[in-house]
C-alpha positions as CSV (number, residue, x, y, z in Angstrom):
1,X,-21.9,-21.1,-9.4
2,X,-19.6,-23.7,-11.0
3,X,-17.5,-22.9,-14.2
4,X,-17.4,-26.0,-15.9
5,X,-17.9,-26.3,-20.0
6,X,-18.6,-28.8,-22.3
7,X,-16.2,-30.1,-26.0
8,X,-19.3,-27.4,-27.2
9,X,-18.3,-24.4,-25.4
10,X,-22.3,-24.7,-23.2
11,X,-21.1,-23.7,-19.4
12,X,-22.7,-25.6,-16.7
13,X,-25.2,-23.9,-14.3
14,X,-23.5,-26.4,-11.9
15,X,-23.4,-25.4,-7.7
16,X,-20.6,-27.5,-5.8
17,X,-21.6,-28.5,-2.4
18,X,-19.5,-27.2,0.0
19,X,-18.0,-28.2,3.7
20,X,-20.6,-28.3,5.5
21,X,-23.8,-29.2,3.4
22,X,-21.3,-32.6,2.4
23,X,-20.4,-32.9,6.5
24,X,-23.8,-33.9,7.1
25,X,-24.6,-36.1,4.0
26,X,-20.8,-38.3,4.7
27,X,-22.4,-38.2,8.7
28,X,-25.7,-39.1,7.6
29,X,-24.0,-42.1,5.2
30,X,-21.2,-43.0,7.9
31,X,-24.3,-43.4,11.0
32,X,-26.0,-46.0,8.1
33,X,-22.9,-47.6,7.1
34,X,-22.1,-48.7,10.8
35,X,-25.4,-49.6,11.7
36,X,-26.0,-52.6,9.0
37,X,-21.7,-52.9,10.1
38,X,-23.3,-53.9,13.8
39,X,-26.2,-56.0,12.4
40,X,-24.0,-58.1,9.9
41,X,-21.3,-58.6,12.1
42,X,-23.9,-59.9,14.7
43,X,-25.2,-62.2,12.7
44,X,-21.9,-63.1,11.5
45,X,-20.7,-63.6,14.7
46,X,-23.3,-66.1,15.6
47,X,-23.5,-67.8,12.8
48,X,-19.0,-69.0,13.5
49,X,-19.6,-69.4,16.8
50,X,-18.0,-73.0,15.8
51,X,-15.3,-72.0,14.0
52,X,-11.3,-70.9,15.2
53,X,-10.1,-67.1,15.8
54,X,-8.1,-67.2,12.3
55,X,-11.6,-67.9,10.0
56,X,-14.2,-65.5,12.6
57,X,-10.3,-62.7,12.0
58,X,-10.9,-63.6,7.7
59,X,-14.7,-63.3,8.0
60,X,-14.1,-59.7,9.8
61,X,-12.2,-58.0,7.8
62,X,-14.0,-59.3,4.7
63,X,-17.5,-58.6,6.0
64,X,-15.1,-54.8,7.3
65,X,-14.5,-54.0,3.6
66,X,-17.8,-55.9,2.1
67,X,-20.2,-52.9,4.2
68,X,-18.1,-49.9,5.4
69,X,-16.2,-50.0,1.4
70,X,-18.7,-51.8,-1.0
71,X,-21.8,-50.7,0.1
72,X,-21.0,-47.2,0.0
73,X,-19.3,-48.1,-4.1
74,X,-22.5,-50.0,-4.5
75,X,-24.8,-47.2,-3.5
76,X,-23.1,-44.8,-4.9
77,X,-23.2,-46.9,-8.8
78,X,-26.9,-47.5,-8.7
79,X,-27.9,-44.7,-8.0
80,X,-25.6,-42.7,-9.9
81,X,-24.5,-40.9,-7.4
82,X,-27.1,-40.2,-4.4
83,X,-26.4,-42.1,-1.4
84,X,-28.8,-41.3,1.4
85,X,-27.3,-38.9,3.0
86,X,-26.5,-36.8,-0.3
87,X,-30.9,-37.5,-1.0
88,X,-31.8,-35.8,2.0
89,X,-29.4,-32.7,1.8
90,X,-29.8,-32.7,-2.1
91,X,-26.4,-33.3,-3.0
92,X,-25.4,-35.6,-5.8
93,X,-22.0,-37.1,-7.3
94,X,-21.0,-36.3,-10.8
95,X,-18.4,-36.7,-13.6
96,X,-16.1,-33.5,-13.7
97,X,-18.6,-32.8,-17.3
98,X,-21.5,-32.6,-15.3
99,X,-22.4,-36.2,-17.1
100,X,-23.7,-39.4,-14.0
101,X,-20.7,-41.5,-12.9
102,X,-20.4,-45.1,-13.0
103,X,-18.6,-48.2,-11.2
104,X,-15.2,-46.9,-11.7
105,X,-15.9,-43.5,-10.4
106,X,-17.5,-44.5,-7.2
107,X,-14.6,-47.2,-6.5
108,X,-12.3,-44.5,-6.5
109,X,-13.7,-42.8,-4.3
110,X,-14.7,-45.1,-1.7
111,X,-11.2,-46.5,-1.8
112,X,-10.1,-42.8,-1.1
113,X,-12.6,-42.8,1.2
114,X,-10.9,-45.1,4.2
115,X,-8.0,-42.9,4.1
116,X,-10.1,-39.7,4.0
117,X,-12.3,-40.3,6.3
118,X,-12.1,-43.9,8.2
119,X,-8.9,-43.3,8.9
120,X,-8.5,-39.5,10.0
121,X,-12.1,-38.7,11.2
122,X,-12.2,-36.8,8.0
123,X,-9.6,-34.5,9.1
124,X,-8.0,-34.9,5.2
125,X,-11.0,-35.0,3.6
126,X,-12.0,-31.2,5.7
127,X,-8.8,-30.3,4.9
128,X,-8.7,-30.9,0.8
129,X,-12.5,-29.4,0.9
130,X,-11.8,-26.8,2.4
131,X,-8.3,-25.9,-0.1
132,X,-9.8,-26.8,-3.1
133,X,-12.2,-23.8,-4.9
134,X,-15.0,-26.7,-6.0
135,X,-15.1,-27.4,-2.6
136,X,-13.3,-31.2,-3.7
137,X,-11.5,-33.8,-1.8
138,X,-8.5,-35.9,-2.5
139,X,-11.5,-39.1,-3.7
140,X,-12.7,-36.6,-6.0
141,X,-9.5,-35.1,-7.6
142,X,-8.5,-38.6,-8.9
143,X,-12.1,-40.0,-9.7
144,X,-12.7,-37.1,-11.8
145,X,-16.1,-36.1,-9.6
146,X,-17.4,-33.9,-8.0
147,X,-20.5,-32.8,-5.3
148,X,-23.4,-30.5,-6.4
149,X,-25.9,-29.0,-5.4
150,X,-29.0,-30.3,-6.6
151,X,-31.7,-28.2,-4.7
152,X,-31.1,-24.8,-5.2
153,X,-32.9,-21.9,-3.6
154,X,-35.0,-20.1,-6.1
155,X,-34.0,-16.6,-7.6
156,X,-37.0,-15.0,-7.8
157,X,-35.7,-15.0,-12.0
158,X,-37.1,-18.2,-14.0
159,X,-35.7,-18.7,-17.6
160,X,-38.8,-20.2,-19.4
161,X,-38.2,-22.3,-22.4
162,X,-39.1,-20.1,-25.8
163,X,-41.9,-21.6,-27.8
164,X,-42.0,-23.6,-31.5
165,X,-43.1,-21.8,-34.4
166,X,-46.5,-22.6,-34.6
167,X,-46.4,-24.6,-37.6
168,X,-44.8,-26.9,-35.6
169,X,-47.4,-27.1,-33.0
170,X,-49.5,-30.6,-32.5
171,X,-47.2,-32.6,-34.9
172,X,-45.8,-34.2,-32.0
173,X,-49.0,-35.8,-30.9
174,X,-47.7,-38.9,-31.2
175,X,-44.2,-39.2,-30.3
176,X,-43.2,-41.7,-27.7
177,X,-41.3,-39.9,-25.5
178,X,-40.9,-42.5,-22.2
179,X,-37.7,-43.5,-23.4
180,X,-36.0,-39.9,-23.1
181,X,-34.0,-39.4,-20.3
182,X,-34.1,-36.7,-17.4
183,X,-30.2,-35.6,-18.7
184,X,-31.5,-35.9,-22.8
185,X,-34.2,-33.0,-21.5
186,X,-32.2,-31.3,-19.1
187,X,-29.3,-30.5,-21.7
188,X,-32.3,-29.4,-24.5
189,X,-34.1,-27.4,-22.1
190,X,-30.4,-26.1,-21.3
191,X,-29.7,-25.3,-24.7
192,X,-33.1,-23.4,-25.6
193,X,-33.0,-20.6,-22.8
194,X,-29.3,-20.1,-24.0
195,X,-29.3,-20.4,-27.4
196,X,-29.7,-17.3,-28.1
197,X,-26.6,-16.1,-26.4
198,X,-24.0,-19.0,-28.4
199,X,-22.6,-18.5,-31.5
200,X,-24.7,-19.2,-34.7
201,X,-22.3,-22.3,-35.5
202,X,-21.9,-23.5,-32.4
203,X,-25.5,-23.5,-31.4
204,X,-26.2,-25.2,-34.8
205,X,-24.0,-27.4,-33.8
206,X,-25.3,-28.4,-30.2
207,X,-28.8,-28.7,-31.4
208,X,-28.0,-30.7,-34.5
209,X,-26.2,-33.3,-31.7
210,X,-29.0,-33.2,-29.5
211,X,-31.6,-33.1,-32.1
212,X,-29.7,-37.0,-33.6
213,X,-30.0,-38.1,-29.4
214,X,-33.5,-37.0,-29.3
215,X,-34.3,-38.9,-32.6
216,X,-32.0,-42.3,-31.2
217,X,-34.2,-42.0,-28.1
218,X,-37.9,-41.9,-29.9
219,X,-36.9,-43.8,-32.9
220,X,-38.7,-41.1,-34.9
221,X,-36.9,-38.8,-37.3
222,X,-37.1,-35.1,-37.8
223,X,-39.3,-33.9,-40.4
224,X,-37.5,-33.1,-43.4
225,X,-36.8,-29.4,-43.5
226,X,-37.4,-28.4,-40.1
227,X,-34.3,-26.8,-38.0
228,X,-32.8,-28.7,-35.3
229,X,-33.6,-25.7,-32.7
230,X,-37.3,-25.4,-34.0
231,X,-37.8,-29.5,-33.5
232,X,-36.3,-29.6,-30.3
233,X,-38.3,-26.8,-28.7
234,X,-41.8,-28.2,-30.2
235,X,-40.9,-31.5,-28.8
236,X,-39.9,-30.0,-25.1
237,X,-43.5,-28.1,-26.0
238,X,-45.4,-31.3,-26.7
239,X,-43.5,-33.1,-23.1
240,X,-45.2,-29.4,-21.4
241,X,-48.3,-30.4,-23.2
242,X,-48.4,-34.2,-22.1
243,X,-47.3,-33.4,-17.7
244,X,-49.5,-30.5,-17.4
245,X,-52.6,-32.8,-19.5
246,X,-51.8,-35.4,-16.8
247,X,-51.6,-32.8,-13.7
248,X,-55.5,-30.9,-14.6
249,X,-57.2,-34.1,-16.5
250,X,-57.5,-36.1,-13.7
251,X,-57.6,-39.9,-14.6
252,X,-58.5,-41.0,-17.9
253,X,-61.6,-43.8,-18.0
254,X,-60.1,-46.4,-20.6
255,X,-63.0,-48.3,-23.0
256,X,-65.0,-47.9,-26.2
257,X,-67.3,-44.7,-24.9
258,X,-70.5,-45.3,-23.9
259,X,-73.8,-45.8,-26.6
260,X,-76.3,-43.8,-26.2
261,X,-80.2,-44.5,-27.7
262,X,-81.2,-42.4,-30.5
263,X,-84.9,-41.5,-31.6
264,X,-85.8,-42.3,-35.5
265,X,-84.9,-38.9,-37.2
266,X,-82.2,-37.3,-35.1
267,X,-78.7,-36.9,-35.6
268,X,-76.5,-39.3,-32.9
269,X,-75.4,-37.3,-29.9
270,X,-72.1,-35.5,-30.4
271,X,-68.8,-36.6,-30.8
272,X,-70.2,-40.5,-32.3
273,X,-69.5,-41.5,-36.1
274,X,-69.5,-38.6,-38.9
275,X,-70.2,-36.0,-36.5
276,X,-68.0,-36.9,-34.9
277,X,-65.4,-36.5,-38.0
278,X,-66.6,-33.6,-39.2
279,X,-67.7,-31.3,-36.7
280,X,-66.6,-32.5,-33.1
281,X,-62.7,-33.8,-33.8
282,X,-61.7,-31.7,-36.8
283,X,-63.2,-28.6,-35.6
284,X,-61.4,-28.7,-32.5
285,X,-58.6,-29.0,-34.1
286,X,-58.6,-26.6,-36.8
287,X,-59.4,-24.3,-34.1
288,X,-56.6,-25.2,-32.1
289,X,-54.1,-24.7,-34.6
290,X,-56.1,-21.4,-35.3
291,X,-55.1,-20.5,-31.7
292,X,-52.3,-21.4,-32.0
293,X,-51.3,-19.1,-35.4
294,X,-51.4,-15.9,-32.8
295,X,-48.6,-17.1,-30.4
296,X,-44.7,-15.8,-30.7
297,X,-42.7,-18.5,-32.5
298,X,-39.7,-17.7,-30.3
299,X,-37.4,-17.0,-33.3
300,X,-37.5,-19.4,-35.3
301,X,-37.8,-20.0,-39.0
302,X,-40.2,-21.7,-40.7
303,X,-39.1,-24.1,-43.3
304,X,-37.4,-22.4,-46.7
């Protein structure tokens, strides 16, 4: 397990990738890159058949740099550290603080790969990865990056997110969560599963920062008097509820419900008109809230 600690004193559970998996991912990437390079060279060779030798040499050097260096840099930048080989091996390149890499990180790694991997046939990168405690090569050291394992075998013990307080269940049913990135969800989940292990002051500051980022993404402010940790737990519970509904509810039929003929003097069908407002949705919501009232609150206190 990597000993990465953020500025808020939160230990990130990242597993650095070791030499065998990194070598396999690099071999896959190099094979794909060389195939693309050969195809482009054949096409450029046919197109430049009428040019002189100097122009052909310049085109060859430009295509070499563009494909073997510019290609991997562009792929890692656009995929945030997931090349084809790393995707196949379950690896990803991240910053030292666990965040996604940017163009400058991918550029430094790609430039150093020309020396570490291509010119020395991977010998220099292998030695550096074996010497490093976190399996980093020289390009990772200069770029401030780390290759981690995204797919980790199950350890048999899973830590669940604590449930929200009963008085917050269902209050964020109309919240738009489509703009919240996966990185923020991961940070919120890590905080909620470890908040009891943190110092109260540090945990409160982390919760407020994560809640502020969540409010900025959703565009809706948190209710007054609700603790930040309880707000985060309630929103995560709402997201889990929506995911479960999408999985188990099946396809939804769009459009208004069908109208059924009603005999004179008889009440309308269940769910139509005033009957739905009095005994349908409202009653189901009330029963849902009553059932939720007995659920554990996960250590969150109601607002004073």
